[in-house]
SERO-4910 file (N, C-alpha, C, O; in steps of 0.05 Angstrom, whole numbers):
BEGIN
 pado doro    nc1    nc2    nc3   cac1   cac2   cac3    cc1    cc2    cc3    oc1    oc2    oc3
  Unk    A   -340    426    143   -322    412    121   -330    386    131   -330    372    111
  Unk    A   -335    376    147   -339    347    154   -361    346    138   -362    330    120
  Unk    A   -386    365    145   -413    358    116   -412    353     99   -421    335     85
  Unk    A   -395    378     93   -383    370     61   -379    344     49   -390    334     30
  Unk    A   -356    330     68   -347    308     54   -371    283     64   -378    266     47
  Unk    A   -380    283     83   -413    269     86   -427    268     65   -440    248     59
  Unk    A   -428    295     50   -452    291     33   -438    283      6   -452    270     -9
  Unk    A   -414    288     -2   -395    275    -23   -402    246    -20   -412    231    -37
  Unk    A   -394    239      9   -381    205      9   -417    191      3   -423    169     -7
  Unk    A   -434    209     13   -461    195     -2   -471    196    -28   -483    181    -42
  Unk    A   -462    217    -31   -469    224    -71   -450    200    -82   -459    185   -100
  Unk    A   -426    195    -73   -412    173    -81   -422    149    -92   -426    140   -115
  Unk    A   -426    139    -54   -445    118    -45   -459    109    -69   -453     92    -85
  Unk    A   -485    129    -66   -511    135    -82   -497    128   -122   -509    114   -138
  Unk    A   -469    141   -127   -468    138   -155   -463    112   -157   -472    102   -177
  Unk    A   -447     95   -139   -431     76   -156   -455     51   -146   -451     29   -158
  Unk    A   -475     51   -129   -502     35   -127   -515     35   -156   -518     17   -173
  Unk    A   -520     55   -157   -538     62   -175   -525     50   -205   -538     37   -222
  Unk    A   -497     57   -208   -483     42   -237   -486     17   -235   -495      3   -253
  Unk    A   -475      4   -204   -468    -26   -199   -501    -32   -205   -501    -48   -224
  Unk    A   -521    -28   -200   -552    -37   -207   -556    -40   -236   -566    -60   -245
  Unk    A   -550    -21   -250   -550    -12   -274   -529    -30   -301   -535    -27   -324
  Unk    A   -513    -42   -294   -497    -58   -300   -498    -84   -296   -493   -101   -313
  Unk    A   -505    -90   -267   -521   -117   -262   -544   -125   -285   -543   -143   -301
  Unk    A   -567   -103   -281   -593   -113   -301   -582   -107   -329   -597   -115   -346
  Unk    A   -561    -96   -338   -553    -98   -362   -546   -134   -366   -555   -149   -383
  Unk    A   -528   -142   -344   -517   -164   -346   -542   -192   -351   -541   -213   -363
  Unk    A   -566   -178   -333   -579   -206   -334   -600   -197   -356   -619   -214   -357
  Unk    A   -602   -179   -371   -614   -173   -399   -598   -187   -412   -609   -202   -428
  Unk    A   -575   -188   -414   -558   -199   -438   -558   -231   -436   -563   -245   -455
  Unk    A   -552   -241   -409   -555   -267   -403   -592   -275   -416   -602   -289   -434
  Unk    A   -599   -264   -404   -637   -271   -415   -633   -276   -446   -637   -299   -454
  Unk    A   -627   -256   -462   -622   -253   -488   -616   -279   -496   -632   -294   -508
  Unk    A   -588   -286   -490   -566   -303   -493   -590   -329   -487   -595   -341   -508
  Unk    A   -603   -337   -468   -614   -366   -466   -637   -362   -479   -650   -382   -478
  Unk    A   -651   -338   -495   -677   -343   -504   -672   -346   -536   -689   -353   -553
  Unk    A   -642   -340   -538   -637   -347   -568   -627   -374   -571   -628   -386   -592
  Unk    A   -614   -385   -546   -614   -410   -548   -637   -427   -546   -629   -447   -558
  Unk    A   -657   -430   -538   -681   -434   -530   -700   -431   -559   -713   -449   -570
  Unk    A   -696   -405   -569   -700   -415   -596   -695   -432   -622   -710   -441   -639
  Unk    A   -666   -431   -618   -651   -446   -628   -658   -485   -632   -658   -501   -650
  Unk    A   -664   -483   -597   -672   -517   -587   -695   -521   -601   -696   -542   -614
  Unk    A   -719   -501   -601   -739   -511   -618   -734   -507   -639   -755   -511   -651
  Unk    A   -721   -502   -651   -714   -502   -681   -714   -523   -684   -728   -532   -703
  Unk    A   -698   -539   -668   -684   -561   -674   -702   -580   -671   -706   -596   -689
  Unk    A   -715   -581   -650   -734   -603   -647   -746   -604   -669   -744   -625   -682
  Unk    A   -766   -579   -682   -781   -578   -704   -766   -599   -728   -772   -620   -740
  Unk    A   -744   -580   -727   -730   -606   -751   -729   -628   -757   -731   -636   -781
  Unk    A   -725   -648   -729   -723   -668   -718   -758   -682   -720   -766   -705   -723
  Unk    A   -768   -664   -717   -800   -674   -719   -805   -674   -747   -811   -695   -757
  Unk    A   -802   -648   -763   -806   -666   -793   -796   -680   -808   -807   -687   -829
  Unk    A   -768   -687   -800   -751   -712   -818   -767   -737   -804   -770   -756   -820
  Unk    A   -777   -740   -781   -784   -761   -770   -815   -766   -782   -827   -788   -785
  Unk    A   -822   -747   -787   -848   -750   -810   -844   -766   -831   -854   -787   -839
  Unk    A   -819   -745   -843   -814   -760   -877   -799   -802   -868   -798   -822   -882
  Unk    A   -793   -800   -850   -784   -830   -840   -809   -847   -836   -814   -866   -851
  Unk    A   -824   -838   -815   -849   -851   -818   -876   -854   -839   -896   -868   -833
  Unk    A   -873   -840   -861   -880   -843   -882   -870   -859   -898   -884   -875   -911
  Unk    A   -838   -858   -898   -828   -874   -915   -833   -899   -904   -839   -912   -924
  Unk    A   -833   -913   -888   -842   -934   -873   -870   -948   -880   -875   -971   -886
  Unk    A   -881   -931   -879   -919   -927   -885   -911   -945   -919   -915   -969   -925
  Unk    A   -900   -926   -935   -899   -933   -972   -886   -960   -974   -897   -979   -986
  Unk    A   -866   -961   -964   -845   -994   -963   -875  -1003   -960   -887  -1004   -981
  Unk    A   -887  -1009   -939   -902  -1034   -927   -919  -1036   -946   -923  -1058   -957
  Unk    A   -937  -1005   -956   -962  -1020   -974   -950  -1029   -992   -967  -1041  -1005
  Unk    A   -928  -1031  -1003   -911  -1041  -1028   -914  -1067  -1026   -921  -1080  -1045
  Unk    A   -908  -1080  -1000   -904  -1106   -996   -924  -1130  -1003   -942  -1138   -989
  Unk    A   -919  -1138  -1024   -946  -1167  -1034   -955  -1180  -1021   -979  -1186  -1025
  Unk    A   -939  -1192  -1000   -942  -1218   -982   -977  -1195   -962  -1001  -1200   -961
  Unk    A   -962  -1172   -950   -988  -1157   -929  -1007  -1145   -953  -1027  -1136   -942
  Unk    A  -1009  -1142   -978  -1030  -1131   -995  -1051  -1164  -1003  -1076  -1166  -1005
  Unk    A  -1031  -1186  -1005  -1054  -1200  -1008  -1061  -1227   -983  -1077  -1246   -981
  Unk    A  -1044  -1216   -969  -1067  -1220   -944  -1087  -1209   -932  -1104  -1219   -918
  Unk    A  -1083  -1177   -943  -1105  -1168   -942  -1124  -1172   -955  -1146  -1172   -944
  Unk    A  -1120  -1177   -979  -1148  -1178  -1000  -1160  -1203  -1001  -1182  -1207  -1011
  Unk    A  -1141  -1226   -985  -1157  -1255   -988  -1168  -1253   -956  -1179  -1272   -946
  Unk    A  -1165  -1233   -943  -1180  -1240   -912  -1166  -1254   -899  -1180  -1267   -883
  Unk    A  -1143  -1259   -898  -1125  -1280   -877  -1109  -1257   -846  -1085  -1253   -841
  Unk    A  -1134  -1245   -832  -1121  -1232   -814  -1090  -1247   -795  -1069  -1235   -791
  Unk    A  -1096  -1271   -788  -1078  -1279   -778  -1051  -1289   -791  -1035  -1298   -775
  Unk    A  -1043  -1288   -818  -1022  -1286   -835  -1012  -1262   -835   -988  -1256   -835
  Unk    A  -1030  -1247   -836  -1026  -1216   -837  -1008  -1200   -809   -993  -1180   -804
  Unk    A  -1018  -1218   -798  -1016  -1202   -768   -991  -1207   -763   -977  -1191   -751
  Unk    A   -979  -1240   -776   -952  -1240   -763   -929  -1235   -784   -905  -1234   -779
  Unk    A   -943  -1231   -816   -923  -1217   -837   -924  -1191   -827   -900  -1184   -828
  Unk    A   -938  -1166   -815   -930  -1146   -809   -909  -1139   -790   -892  -1121   -787
  Unk    A   -917  -1162   -774   -901  -1154   -749   -870  -1169   -753   -849  -1163   -741
  Unk    A   -873  -1183   -766   -840  -1195   -780   -832  -1177   -797   -808  -1182   -803
  Unk    A   -841  -1153   -812   -828  -1139   -822   -823  -1104   -811   -811  -1086   -821
  Unk    A   -838  -1106   -786   -837  -1080   -773   -813  -1089   -755   -803  -1073   -739
  Unk    A   -802  -1118   -758   -788  -1122   -727   -761  -1115   -746   -741  -1103   -736
  Unk    A   -763  -1122   -769   -734  -1119   -789   -728  -1099   -790   -704  -1093   -785
  Unk    A   -753  -1071   -798   -746  -1041   -797   -740  -1032   -768   -720  -1017   -769
  Unk    A   -748  -1036   -748   -739  -1032   -718   -704  -1041   -717   -688  -1026   -706
  Unk    A   -698  -1059   -724   -676  -1069   -726   -653  -1060   -746   -630  -1069   -746
  Unk    A   -663  -1037   -768   -638  -1022   -780   -647   -993   -783   -640   -980   -802
  Unk    A   -668   -981   -760   -672   -954   -753   -663   -956   -729   -654   -977   -720
  Unk    A   -664   -932   -715   -661   -917   -690   -689   -923   -680   -686   -926   -656
  Unk    A   -714   -925   -686   -733   -922   -672   -743   -951   -653   -744   -974   -661
  Unk    A   -750   -939   -622   -753   -966   -602   -773   -980   -613   -771  -1004   -616
  Unk    A   -795   -966   -620   -830   -974   -631   -836   -975   -660   -825   -958   -673
  Unk    A   -845   -986   -666   -855   -977   -691   -880   -991   -692   -878  -1015   -691
  Unk    A   -905   -979   -693   -933  -1000   -698   -939   -995   -722   -927   -978   -735
  Unk    A   -964  -1011   -732   -977  -1013   -766  -1006  -1014   -742  -1008  -1019   -718
  Unk    A  -1030  -1005   -769  -1057  -1012   -771  -1063  -1004   -791  -1059   -982   -801
  Unk    A  -1078  -1029   -802  -1095  -1029   -835  -1120  -1037   -824  -1127  -1055   -809
  Unk    A  -1135  -1009   -845  -1160  -1002   -842  -1171  -1011   -862  -1159  -1013   -884
  Unk    A  -1208  -1023   -857  -1214  -1029   -882  -1231  -1013   -902  -1229   -989   -897
  Unk    A  -1243  -1016   -919  -1254   -990   -933  -1274   -983   -923  -1288   -967   -936
  Unk    A  -1283   -992   -901  -1297   -973   -883  -1291   -961   -863  -1306   -958   -844
  Unk    A  -1266   -951   -865  -1246   -949   -835  -1255   -960   -817  -1263   -946   -798
  Unk    A  -1256   -979   -815  -1262  -1000   -784  -1230  -1010   -781  -1214  -1016   -799
  Unk    A  -1225  -1011   -759  -1190  -1029   -749  -1186  -1058   -767  -1186  -1076   -750
  Unk    A  -1184  -1064   -783  -1173  -1096   -779  -1150  -1111   -777  -1149  -1136   -777
  Unk    A  -1130  -1093   -776  -1114  -1109   -758  -1090  -1094   -740  -1072  -1086   -754
  Unk    A  -1087  -1089   -717  -1060  -1080   -699  -1045  -1097   -681  -1047  -1114   -663
  Unk    A  -1019  -1078   -703  -1002  -1101   -696   -991  -1107   -671   -979  -1128   -667
  Unk    A   -997  -1090   -654   -994  -1098   -619  -1023  -1111   -607  -1027  -1113   -582
  Unk    A  -1039  -1118   -623  -1055  -1142   -620  -1084  -1157   -639  -1104  -1147   -650
  Unk    A  -1078  -1178   -636  -1087  -1192   -657  -1115  -1185   -653  -1121  -1168   -669
  Unk    A  -1130  -1190   -640  -1160  -1194   -626  -1166  -1170   -622  -1182  -1167   -603
  Unk    A  -1156  -1146   -636  -1169  -1124   -637  -1172  -1117   -658  -1153  -1113   -673
  Unk    A  -1195  -1112   -664  -1208  -1104   -696  -1239  -1092   -690  -1256  -1092   -672
  Unk    A  -1236  -1085   -709  -1276  -1080   -722  -1285  -1051   -704  -1307  -1043   -699
  Unk    A  -1263  -1040   -698  -1269  -1011   -691  -1278   -996   -705  -1270   -999   -728
  Unk    A  -1296   -972   -702  -1303   -957   -722  -1281   -933   -714  -1278   -924   -691
  Unk    A  -1264   -925   -742  -1247   -899   -735  -1259   -881   -753  -1243   -866   -764
  Unk    A  -1276   -880   -758  -1286   -855   -777  -1284   -827   -757  -1288   -805   -768
  Unk    A  -1279   -827   -741  -1276   -803   -731  -1241   -787   -738  -1233   -764   -735
  Unk    A  -1228   -812   -746  -1201   -800   -753  -1198   -781   -779  -1202   -788   -802
  Unk    A  -1191   -760   -773  -1184   -746   -799  -1166   -744   -821  -1169   -734   -843
  Unk    A  -1141   -762   -805  -1127   -771   -828  -1131   -798   -853  -1121   -804   -874
  Unk    A  -1149   -808   -836  -1158   -839   -851  -1179   -823   -871  -1175   -825   -895
  Unk    A  -1198   -807   -861  -1218   -800   -879  -1209   -778   -906  -1222   -781   -926
  Unk    A  -1190   -761   -906  -1178   -747   -929  -1161   -773   -934  -1172   -781   -955
  Unk    A  -1145   -790   -929  -1142   -806   -947  -1151   -824   -951  -1136   -843   -955
  Unk    A  -1181   -827   -952  -1195   -845   -973  -1207   -827   -995  -1211   -834  -1018
  Unk    A  -1212   -804   -982  -1225   -780   -999  -1207   -777  -1028  -1216   -775  -1050
  Unk    A  -1168   -776  -1016  -1153   -765  -1039  -1140   -787  -1051  -1129   -784  -1073
  Unk    A  -1141   -808  -1041  -1129   -831  -1046  -1099   -831  -1048  -1086   -848  -1060
  Unk    A  -1088   -802  -1028  -1066   -792  -1024  -1055   -803  -1002  -1069   -814   -985
  Unk    A  -1016   -801  -1000  -1015   -809   -968  -1013   -779   -955  -1007   -758   -968
  Unk    A  -1018   -780   -930  -1018   -766   -906  -1004   -774   -879  -1002   -795   -865
  Unk    A   -995   -747   -878   -970   -754   -855   -978   -736   -828   -991   -718   -839
  Unk    A   -979   -733   -811   -990   -713   -787   -982   -718   -761   -975   -741   -756
  Unk    A   -982   -699   -740   -978   -705   -718  -1017   -710   -715  -1030   -690   -721
  Unk    A  -1029   -733   -707  -1053   -744   -704  -1063   -742   -677  -1045   -739   -660
  Unk    A  -1086   -742   -668  -1096   -749   -650  -1115   -761   -652  -1136   -751   -661
  Unk    A  -1114   -787   -643  -1131   -809   -639  -1137   -820   -604  -1140   -805   -584
  Unk    A  -1135   -848   -606  -1140   -862   -580  -1111   -860   -561  -1106   -870   -539
  Unk    A  -1095   -846   -579  -1060   -835   -565  -1053   -803   -589  -1062   -793   -609
  Unk    A  -1038   -801   -573  -1030   -775   -595  -1001   -780   -599   -987   -781   -579
  Unk    A   -987   -784   -630   -967   -793   -637   -972   -779   -671   -990   -765   -681
  Unk    A   -944   -792   -681   -944   -785   -710   -967   -808   -723   -974   -828   -710
  Unk    A   -975   -803   -743   -986   -827   -762   -978   -815   -793   -975   -791   -798
  Unk    A   -974   -836   -812   -963   -835   -839   -990   -852   -849   -984   -875   -842
  Unk    A  -1013   -852   -860  -1030   -861   -869  -1026   -867   -906  -1021   -850   -922
  Unk    A  -1029   -889   -909  -1026   -896   -947  -1049   -916   -954  -1057   -937   -943
  Unk    A  -1057   -903   -979  -1080   -919   -986  -1073   -941  -1004  -1060   -940  -1025
  Unk    A  -1090   -967   -988  -1093   -994  -1005  -1113   -992  -1022  -1137   -989  -1018
  Unk    A  -1098   -996  -1049  -1120   -986  -1083  -1112  -1003  -1101  -1088  -1006  -1106
  Unk    A  -1135  -1021  -1113  -1123  -1031  -1137  -1144  -1022  -1163  -1169  -1023  -1162
  Unk    A  -1130  -1015  -1181  -1146  -1004  -1202  -1160   -987  -1206  -1180   -985  -1220
  Unk    A  -1142   -960  -1184  -1159   -939  -1164  -1187   -942  -1155  -1206   -927  -1156
  Unk    A  -1184   -963  -1146  -1203   -978  -1121  -1196   -970  -1095  -1171   -968  -1091
  Unk    A  -1207   -967  -1080  -1194   -955  -1052  -1211   -974  -1035  -1235   -972  -1028
  Unk    A  -1191   -993  -1031  -1189  -1015  -1005  -1189  -1017   -970  -1201  -1029   -952
  Unk    A  -1170   -998   -974  -1164  -1001   -942  -1151   -981   -944  -1154   -964   -962
  Unk    A  -1126   -977   -917  -1104   -965   -914  -1092   -973   -897  -1106   -988   -884
  Unk    A  -1061   -969   -888  -1045   -984   -885  -1031   -953   -862  -1029   -931   -873
  Unk    A  -1026   -955   -843  -1015   -941   -831   -996   -940   -807  -1003   -956   -789
  Unk    A   -971   -922   -801   -945   -933   -789   -949   -909   -768   -951   -885   -773
  Unk    A   -949   -919   -746   -954   -901   -715   -920   -901   -704   -905   -921   -706
  Unk    A   -911   -874   -693   -883   -877   -687   -894   -860   -665   -917   -850   -665
  Unk    A   -869   -856   -635   -879   -828   -619   -860   -816   -621   -848   -818   -643
  Unk    A   -848   -797   -598   -839   -773   -598   -811   -788   -585   -792   -772   -585
  Unk    A   -804   -813   -574   -778   -819   -557   -750   -809   -572   -731   -800   -561
  Unk    A   -754   -814   -605   -730   -807   -619   -723   -776   -615   -702   -765   -606
  Unk    A   -748   -766   -624   -738   -743   -618   -726   -729   -594   -712   -709   -596
  Unk    A   -732   -742   -570   -718   -734   -539   -696   -748   -541   -679   -732   -533
  Unk    A   -685   -769   -547   -658   -783   -556   -642   -766   -564   -621   -760   -552
  Unk    A   -652   -753   -593   -633   -737   -602   -624   -710   -587   -600   -702   -586
  Unk    A   -645   -696   -577   -642   -678   -564   -631   -679   -530   -628   -661   -514
  Unk    A   -628   -696   -529   -614   -706   -502   -584   -700   -498   -569   -689   -482
  Unk    A   -581   -714   -524   -540   -713   -527   -529   -689   -533   -505   -687   -537
  Unk    A   -554   -662   -534   -551   -635   -536   -548   -622   -505   -540   -599   -500
  Unk    A   -556   -641   -485   -570   -632   -452   -584   -621   -461   -581   -597   -457
  Unk    A   -608   -629   -480   -641   -607   -479   -659   -628   -470   -650   -651   -471
  Unk    A   -684   -625   -461   -704   -642   -454   -721   -633   -475   -721   -609   -482
  Unk    A   -739   -654   -489   -754   -656   -504   -785   -667   -488   -789   -690   -479
  Unk    A   -807   -642   -488   -826   -671   -484   -856   -648   -496   -857   -625   -505
  Unk    A   -880   -673   -491   -900   -656   -504   -922   -655   -491   -925   -677   -480
  Unk    A   -944   -636   -485   -964   -629   -465   -985   -637   -489   -982   -630   -513
  Unk    A  -1010   -657   -475  -1039   -656   -491  -1054   -636   -471  -1053   -643   -448
  Unk    A  -1066   -616   -476  -1095   -611   -465  -1117   -631   -452  -1137   -642   -463
  Unk    A  -1111   -633   -433  -1135   -663   -416  -1157   -653   -427  -1164   -672   -440
  Unk    A  -1175   -634   -432  -1200   -631   -444  -1201   -652   -478  -1222   -657   -490
  Unk    A  -1176   -662   -488  -1175   -686   -499  -1178   -710   -502  -1182   -724   -521
  Unk    A  -1173   -717   -477  -1174   -742   -467  -1203   -763   -465  -1206   -787   -458
  Unk    A  -1220   -743   -475  -1252   -759   -480  -1237   -768   -519  -1257   -771   -534
  Unk    A  -1221   -771   -529  -1216   -774   -554  -1193   -789   -545  -1201   -812   -547
  Unk    A  -1165   -788   -535  -1146   -800   -531  -1153   -819   -510  -1140   -808   -493
  Unk    A  -1160   -833   -502  -1175   -856   -487  -1153   -870   -478  -1152   -874   -454
  Unk    A  -1132   -878   -495  -1121   -892   -484  -1090   -875   -462  -1070   -885   -452
  Unk    A  -1099   -848   -464  -1080   -832   -452  -1087   -822   -423  -1071   -806   -413
  Unk    A  -1113   -831   -405  -1119   -821   -382  -1102   -829   -360  -1094   -821   -338
  Unk    A  -1099   -846   -372  -1077   -856   -339  -1049   -852   -342  -1033   -867   -331
  Unk    A  -1038   -829   -358  -1015   -814   -364  -1012   -792   -344  -1033   -783   -336
  Unk    A   -985   -779   -330   -985   -768   -314   -986   -732   -326   -976   -719   -344
  Unk    A  -1006   -726   -304  -1020   -698   -306  -1011   -675   -300  -1006   -673   -276
  Unk    A  -1007   -657   -311   -987   -630   -288  -1000   -611   -300   -991   -600   -320
  Unk    A  -1025   -602   -287  -1041   -579   -289  -1065   -588   -306  -1080   -607   -301
  Unk    A  -1066   -569   -327  -1088   -584   -349  -1078   -595   -363  -1092   -602   -382
  Unk    A  -1051   -603   -365  -1044   -625   -383  -1032   -647   -382  -1016   -651   -364
  Unk    A  -1036   -664   -399  -1028   -691   -400   -990   -697   -412   -984   -691   -435
  Unk    A   -975   -705   -397   -954   -717   -404   -947   -744   -419   -947   -767   -410
  Unk    A   -937   -728   -458   -952   -754   -478   -923   -769   -467   -925   -789   -454
  Unk    A   -899   -759   -472   -875   -778   -468   -853   -782   -450   -848   -759   -442
  Unk    A   -838   -797   -439   -820   -795   -421   -799   -775   -419   -785   -779   -400
  Unk    A   -792   -750   -436   -774   -734   -446   -762   -719   -425   -738   -714   -425
  Unk    A   -783   -711   -402   -783   -692   -381   -781   -710   -357   -801   -717   -345
  Unk    A   -752   -720   -348   -745   -725   -324   -736   -717   -303   -717   -701   -305
  Unk    A   -743   -723   -280   -726   -725   -254   -731   -682   -252   -750   -666   -250
  Unk    A   -702   -682   -255   -706   -649   -244   -726   -630   -268   -746   -618   -262
  Unk    A   -717   -631   -292   -742   -617   -313   -769   -632   -308   -786   -620   -321
  Unk    A   -779   -652   -294   -800   -658   -294   -812   -643   -261   -836   -640   -253
  Unk    A   -794   -638   -251   -804   -621   -225   -809   -593   -233   -829   -579   -226
  Unk    A   -789   -586   -248   -782   -559   -246   -808   -546   -264   -813   -523   -256
  Unk    A   -826   -555   -288   -827   -566   -304   -870   -561   -291   -888   -548   -303
  Unk    A   -873   -577   -265   -900   -584   -254   -903   -557   -234   -925   -546   -231
  Unk    A   -886   -548   -223   -869   -528   -208   -888   -500   -228   -908   -488   -223
  Unk    A   -867   -498   -255   -878   -480   -262   -904   -483   -272   -917   -462   -271
  Unk    A   -916   -501   -280   -941   -495   -294   -956   -492   -272   -976   -480   -280
  Unk    A   -959   -496   -245   -978   -491   -230   -972   -469   -221   -993   -459   -212
  Unk    A   -955   -456   -218   -944   -427   -209   -959   -405   -220   -968   -385   -210
  Unk    A   -958   -418   -255   -959   -390   -269   -991   -398   -280  -1006   -379   -286
  Unk    A   -999   -421   -281  -1032   -431   -295  -1029   -425   -321  -1049   -427   -335
  Unk    A   -998   -414   -339  -1009   -412   -369   -975   -425   -379   -954   -431   -369
  Unk    A   -988   -423   -404   -954   -435   -421   -953   -409   -439   -968   -401   -457
  Unk    A   -922   -396   -426   -914   -378   -441   -896   -387   -460   -889   -411   -459
  Unk    A   -886   -365   -482   -862   -381   -492   -837   -389   -487   -826   -408   -498
  Unk    A   -828   -373   -470   -806   -370   -452   -809   -365   -431   -825   -347   -428
  Unk    A   -797   -375   -409   -793   -372   -386   -770   -385   -380   -761   -404   -392
  Unk    A   -754   -372   -352   -733   -376   -342   -752   -383   -310   -768   -368   -298
  Unk    A   -743   -413   -303   -753   -424   -282   -733   -438   -267   -718   -455   -278
  Unk    A   -732   -429   -235   -707   -439   -225   -679   -442   -241   -671   -424   -256
  Unk    A   -667   -460   -238   -649   -459   -252   -645   -473   -279   -627   -489   -285
  Unk    A   -668   -465   -295   -683   -479   -326   -691   -458   -340   -700   -437   -331
  Unk    A   -685   -465   -365   -699   -445   -376   -724   -471   -404   -717   -490   -418
  Unk    A   -744   -461   -402   -773   -473   -415   -773   -454   -440   -767   -430   -441
  Unk    A   -780   -471   -458   -792   -454   -482   -812   -475   -492   -809   -499   -490
  Unk    A   -835   -460   -504   -858   -473   -521   -864   -466   -550   -859   -444   -558
  Unk    A   -876   -491   -569   -890   -474   -585   -917   -492   -585   -921   -513   -573
  Unk    A   -932   -477   -601   -965   -494   -595   -959   -521   -620   -945   -524   -640
  Unk    A   -974   -536   -605   -972   -567   -616  -1002   -563   -633  -1020   -551   -621
  Unk    A  -1007   -573   -659  -1039   -578   -672  -1029   -600   -678  -1007   -608   -673
  Unk    A  -1056   -615   -693  -1069   -636   -699  -1086   -636   -722  -1109   -640   -717
  Unk    A  -1078   -633   -746  -1090   -617   -770  -1095   -587   -765  -1076   -571   -769
  Unk    A  -1126   -576   -754  -1122   -550   -757  -1131   -546   -725  -1136   -523   -719
  Unk    A  -1133   -561   -706  -1143   -555   -684  -1121   -557   -657  -1121   -580   -649
  Unk    A  -1103   -540   -643  -1099   -534   -629  -1102   -546   -602  -1117   -536   -586
  Unk    A  -1082   -576   -593  -1076   -595   -574  -1072   -592   -550  -1083   -594   -528
  Unk    A  -1051   -586   -560  -1028   -570   -529   -999   -557   -540   -997   -538   -556
  Unk    A   -978   -571   -527   -952   -550   -536   -930   -569   -544   -937   -593   -545
  Unk    A   -904   -566   -549   -882   -588   -550   -869   -557   -538   -875   -534   -542
  Unk    A   -851   -569   -525   -833   -557   -505   -800   -562   -503   -795   -579   -520
  Unk    A   -782   -557   -495   -757   -555   -490   -748   -550   -462   -763   -536   -448
  Unk    A   -727   -560   -453   -718   -548   -423   -692   -555   -420   -685   -578   -423
  Unk    A   -673   -535   -412   -640   -539   -407   -638   -529   -387   -657   -517   -377
  Unk    A   -610   -530   -372   -601   -514   -350   -588   -486   -367   -581   -479   -390
  Unk    A   -591   -474   -337   -587   -453   -361   -550   -445   -359   -539   -425   -370
  Unk    A   -537   -467   -341   -511   -462   -343   -497   -476   -369   -476   -471   -379
  Unk    A   -517   -495   -374   -501   -510   -395   -526   -516   -416   -551   -518   -414
  Unk    A   -506   -520   -441   -532   -534   -463   -517   -535   -482   -500   -517   -487
  Unk    A   -522   -562   -499   -499   -561   -523   -520   -563   -544   -532   -582   -552
  Unk    A   -522   -533   -552   -538   -536   -587   -536   -517   -601   -552   -507   -616
  Unk    A   -516   -513   -595   -498   -500   -627   -502   -518   -645   -496   -511   -668
  Unk    A   -511   -538   -643   -495   -551   -672   -517   -548   -699   -541   -542   -697
  Unk    A   -508   -552   -713   -528   -542   -728   -551   -567   -736   -546   -592   -739
  Unk    A   -583   -549   -740   -600   -568   -748   -597   -591   -766   -595   -582   -788
  Unk    A   -597   -615   -766   -597   -640   -799   -624   -650   -798   -640   -655   -780
  Unk    A   -624   -652   -818   -651   -676   -822   -641   -706   -830   -654   -724   -841
  Unk    A   -615   -706   -822   -603   -742   -833   -598   -745   -803   -591   -729   -786
  Unk    A   -606   -778   -802   -622   -789   -778   -606   -813   -789   -602   -828   -770
  Unk    A   -597   -821   -809   -580   -848   -817   -612   -881   -825   -611   -905   -831
  Unk    A   -634   -860   -818   -662   -879   -829   -656   -873   -860   -644   -852   -868
  Unk    A   -668   -896   -878   -675   -896   -905   -701   -879   -907   -718   -883   -890
  Unk    A   -705   -862   -925   -719   -831   -930   -732   -852   -962   -716   -859   -979
  Unk    A   -761   -858   -964   -764   -858   -992   -771   -836  -1005   -785   -821   -991
  Unk    A   -765   -827  -1027   -776   -804  -1044   -793   -820  -1064   -786   -842  -1074
  Unk    A   -818   -805  -1067   -840   -818  -1088   -849   -788  -1097   -849   -767  -1084
  Unk    A   -856   -794  -1119   -871   -772  -1139   -903   -766  -1119   -913   -745  -1111
  Unk    A   -910   -787  -1116   -945   -790  -1097   -940   -758  -1086   -921   -752  -1072
  Unk    A   -962   -738  -1096   -975   -725  -1065   -972   -734  -1040   -977   -757  -1035
  Unk    A   -967   -724  -1028   -961   -722  -1009   -976   -702   -982   -965   -680   -979
  Unk    A   -996   -708   -967  -1006   -688   -944   -994   -688   -922   -998   -704   -904
  Unk    A   -974   -665   -921   -963   -669   -888   -975   -643   -877   -976   -621   -888
  Unk    A   -985   -652   -846   -993   -639   -837   -972   -627   -810   -980   -608   -796
***
């Protein structure tokens, strides 16, 4: 009788243990599915904000390209006057938008740098390696994209032309900080990773923080996010679409400059909390100029 009791007790414990393990596995799977859905939503939201910023950056470029003072200073080769006029208008735009920093560059007919809003003394550099400038010169149409140059950022390029003749380009440059700020209010960190093999092009990013084989382009992943991301990349030596690591969720999308994959954009949030249930919106409070001109968006 005792033997039968022991056998039944062991059988009962085995069934209970198996059931607990089964239900625990189901709960883990359910939790992982929920977190992956949240990560997909956060990536979708980040991509919407990115597309919105491309439109806004293009709008600014179109507005400035129609400035009579800017065009006249450029045609008359008045570099210093153009420099101060350009910066004055950029300052006004920054005061009326949520961008922390807007930069501008004007290139000549042969695609040499003519004016850079951040440095009056920097000019004459050959920019014919820039695909966006080449495309705009050839098509005489605006182009906006994430483009790799001396830095990686969003570049909107508008042709400066007179009577159908190409004179040069006006380019507006914005970074990724505004996207980081928008997602931060939802407790989501946003970051951009550039493959280090492109540092021979991105010369002005060679001193940026490196994580594995990548350069951290923006400052959207700091503190716990940064340390977890660093540990994740060193531990796996690869980027996967979705990962649970420590107490954080990470998700990534490939990032392209025209047709070349140059890195990843990623999001991260704490597993126990994130406010990403808000519907994506392209409204940012900044004016968007609608135009009938054909625009190339990469």
